[in-house]
C-alpha positions as a Python dict, from the first residue, in 0.01 Angstrom:
ca = {
    (1, 'V'): (0, 0, 0),
    (2, 'Y'): (-310, -32, -187),
    (3, 'A'): (-386, 362, -196),
    (4, 'R'): (-346, 297, -551),
    (5, 'F'): (-536, -12, -598),
    (6, 'V'): (-909, 91, -622),
    (7, 'Y'): (-1122, -23, -930),
    (8, 'D'): (-1480, 145, -1006),
    (9, 'R'): (-1357, 503, -797),
    (10, 'D'): (-1099, 797, -738),
    (11, 'A'): (-814, 714, -509),
    (12, 'A'): (-912, 879, -166),
    (13, 'P'): (-637, 1201, -171),
    (14, 'S'): (-353, 1131, 32),
    (15, 'F'): (-248, 1219, 341),
    (16, 'Y'): (16, 1419, 226),
    (17, 'D'): (-238, 1658, 60),
    (18, 'V'): (-447, 1666, 382),
    (19, 'I'): (-157, 1744, 690),
    (20, 'E'): (-120, 2056, 847),
    (21, 'P'): (257, 2121, 858),
    (22, 'D'): (294, 2049, 1252),
    (23, 'D'): (71, 1702, 1180),
    (24, 'R'): (345, 1420, 1326),
    (25, 'L'): (260, 1159, 1114),
    (26, 'I'): (470, 822, 967),
    (27, 'F'): (348, 698, 643),
    (28, 'V'): (498, 369, 548),
    (29, 'N'): (451, 183, 222),
    (30, 'T'): (625, -54, -5),
    (31, 'F'): (674, -157, -413),
    (32, 'S'): (528, -466, -323),
    (33, 'K'): (150, -448, -473),
    (34, 'N'): (258, -105, -683),
    (35, 'W'): (498, -287, -840),
    (36, 'A'): (499, -626, -819),
    (37, 'M'): (780, -664, -594),
    (38, 'T'): (679, -848, -337),
    (39, 'G'): (940, -1030, -113),
    (40, 'W'): (1217, -787, -260),
    (41, 'R'): (1137, -549, 122),
    (42, 'V'): (1161, -248, -33),
    (43, 'G'): (958, 95, 64),
    (44, 'W'): (966, 385, 205),
    (45, 'I'): (926, 598, 510),
    (46, 'S'): (825, 980, 491),
    (47, 'A'): (835, 1125, 896),
    (48, 'P'): (866, 1448, 1072),
    (49, 'P'): (1276, 1522, 1065),
    (50, 'E'): (1326, 1468, 1391),
    (51, 'L'): (1277, 1080, 1431),
    (52, 'G'): (1546, 1062, 1103),
    (53, 'Q'): (1819, 914, 1336),
    (54, 'V'): (1572, 678, 1517),
    (55, 'F'): (1464, 540, 1138),
    (56, 'E'): (1806, 575, 1036),
    (57, 'N'): (1927, 353, 1350),
    (58, 'L'): (1611, 102, 1293),
    (59, 'V'): (1752, 62, 973),
    (60, 'Q'): (2094, 0, 986),
    (61, 'Y'): (2031, -245, 1267),
    (62, 'N'): (1791, -463, 1155),
    (63, 'T'): (1805, -477, 802),
    (64, 'S'): (2176, -346, 698),
    (65, 'G'): (2005, -141, 402),
    (66, 'V'): (1868, -242, 59),
    (67, 'A'): (2073, -348, -205),
    (68, 'A'): (2180, -165, -460),
    (69, 'F'): (2030, -286, -751),
    (70, 'L'): (1701, -319, -550),
    (71, 'Q'): (1709, 50, -510),
    (72, 'R'): (1795, 60, -900),
    (73, 'G'): (1479, -189, -952),
    (74, 'A'): (1251, 49, -729),
    (75, 'V'): (1353, 412, -884),
    (76, 'A'): (1247, 258, -1241),
    (77, 'A'): (919, 146, -1135),
    (78, 'L'): (897, 578, -1004),
    (79, 'A'): (1054, 641, -1320),
    (80, 'E'): (874, 430, -1614),
    (81, 'G'): (669, 157, -1424),
    (82, 'E'): (351, 374, -1423),
    (83, 'D'): (222, 182, -1735),
    (84, 'F'): (289, -100, -1563),
    (85, 'F'): (74, -8, -1290),
    (86, 'Q'): (-216, 21, -1534),
    (87, 'M'): (-180, -308, -1668),
    (88, 'Q'): (-181, -472, -1255),
    (89, 'L'): (-448, -294, -1233),
    (90, 'D'): (-684, -350, -1508),
    (91, 'R'): (-564, -758, -1481),
    (92, 'A'): (-661, -735, -1074),
    (93, 'R'): (-1023, -535, -1192),
    (94, 'K'): (-1071, -781, -1453),
    (95, 'G'): (-940, -1078, -1190),
    (96, 'R'): (-1169, -986, -947),
    (97, 'D'): (-1511, -1006, -1200),
    (98, 'I'): (-1414, -1332, -1305),
    (99, 'L'): (-1416, -1441, -929),
    (100, 'S'): (-1675, -1249, -780),
    (101, 'D'): (-1883, -1332, -1120),
    (102, 'A'): (-1880, -1711, -1060),
    (103, 'L'): (-1934, -1702, -678),
    (104, 'S'): (-2223, -1508, -716),
    (105, 'R'): (-2376, -1768, -955),
    (106, 'S'): (-2340, -2064, -689),
    (107, 'G'): (-2592, -1856, -468),
    (108, 'R'): (-2361, -1982, -175),
    (109, 'A'): (-2085, -1757, -108),
    (110, 'S'): (-2159, -1411, 95),
    (111, 'F'): (-1914, -1127, 47),
    (112, 'A'): (-1858, -812, -49),
    (113, 'K'): (-1682, -744, -374),
    (114, 'P'): (-1460, -530, -308),
    (115, 'D'): (-1329, -159, -451),
    (116, 'G'): (-1008, -200, -439),
    (117, 'T'): (-681, -470, -301),
    (118, 'F'): (-661, -742, -483),
    (119, 'Y'): (-770, -1032, -271),
    (120, 'L'): (-1134, -1145, -166),
    (121, 'F'): (-1273, -1240, 152),
    (122, 'F'): (-1612, -1502, 152),
    (123, 'H'): (-1749, -1718, 322),
    (124, 'I'): (-1961, -2028, 194),
    (125, 'D'): (-2285, -2071, 356),
    (126, 'G'): (-2293, -2407, 543),
    (127, 'E'): (-1985, -2465, 611),
    (128, 'D'): (-1860, -2354, 1005),
    (129, 'D'): (-1455, -2443, 963),
    (130, 'A'): (-1325, -2241, 681),
    (131, 'T'): (-974, -2360, 753),
    (132, 'D'): (-1143, -2729, 744),
    (133, 'L'): (-1299, -2600, 406),
    (134, 'A'): (-1002, -2446, 263),
    (135, 'Y'): (-829, -2816, 307),
    (136, 'R'): (-1078, -2975, 178),
    (137, 'L'): (-1124, -2717, -141),
    (138, 'V'): (-749, -2790, -206),
    (139, 'D'): (-821, -3198, -212),
    (140, 'E'): (-1168, -3121, -398),
    (141, 'A'): (-1123, -2860, -578),
    (142, 'G'): (-777, -2812, -649),
    (143, 'V'): (-794, -2420, -547),
    (144, 'G'): (-624, -2324, -280),
    (145, 'F'): (-776, -2030, -25),
    (146, 'A'): (-578, -1879, 275),
    (147, 'P'): (-804, -1948, 577),
    (148, 'G'): (-938, -1614, 717),
    (149, 'A'): (-830, -1735, 1083),
    (150, 'T'): (-489, -1586, 971),
    (151, 'F'): (-581, -1239, 973),
    (152, 'G'): (-698, -1300, 1330),
    (153, 'D'): (-1109, -1434, 1494),
    (154, 'V'): (-1306, -1182, 1292),
    (155, 'G'): (-1182, -1353, 1003),
    (156, 'R'): (-1220, -1723, 1148),
    (157, 'P'): (-1540, -1787, 871),
    (158, 'F'): (-1383, -1674, 583),
    (159, 'L'): (-1176, -1743, 339),
    (160, 'R'): (-898, -1527, 192),
    (161, 'A'): (-903, -1569, -259),
    (162, 'C'): (-589, -1388, -462),
    (163, 'F'): (-744, -1267, -786),
    (164, 'M'): (-374, -1103, -879),
    (165, 'R'): (-277, -1397, -1092),
    (166, 'D'): (-287, -1504, -1450),
    (167, 'L'): (-621, -1477, -1532),
    (168, 'D'): (-642, -1798, -1690),
    (169, 'Q'): (-513, -1921, -1430),
    (170, 'V'): (-804, -1720, -1222),
    (171, 'T'): (-1058, -1841, -1431),
    (172, 'E'): (-973, -2165, -1399),
    (173, 'G'): (-1019, -2158, -1014),
    (174, 'A'): (-1337, -1943, -1096),
    (175, 'E'): (-1473, -2223, -1252),
    (176, 'R'): (-1348, -2507, -1020),
    (177, 'I'): (-1491, -2361, -768),
    (178, 'A'): (-1863, -2336, -900),
    (179, 'E'): (-1785, -2636, -1001),
    (180, 'W'): (-1789, -2761, -655),
    (181, 'L'): (-2047, -2523, -484),
    (182, 'S'): (-2264, -2670, -728),
    (183, 'R'): (-2251, -3038, -617),
}
């Protein structure tokens, strides 16, 4: 779902470009990320034809289909949404840089600057309980981060920041966390 949300390099080739005709792959994608349709629950599946009835049943009995106005929005995104997507990509790149720079300056944050997506996982040196830290940062810095444990045990020492926001909000949040880290 983040295949096009990459910075500073070309996106990886699509599996559509490299599969063989007999390969049995199922592709799932969404409009949520590229076209900011989060919560709309609109996407697509591409699968071998023999699985058509399976997916038809899955959709019919689980979602009852997608409302017509949502379908129209999805069609408009595909037909006319490239400029919007490019604007989103540019905004996310700037947000990533603002947040990464602020965390880097602190000297207390460990992270890999993401090559794509619009989230940043980071660890604050000297902080062992990221869930407790997330609560403290809300109270003490006025900034909210998701505890990494939400994403499994491997994420436990980390916080996740979303930088796909208005750039003024990202800047303010980055300044708040940098100021908190300098205490």
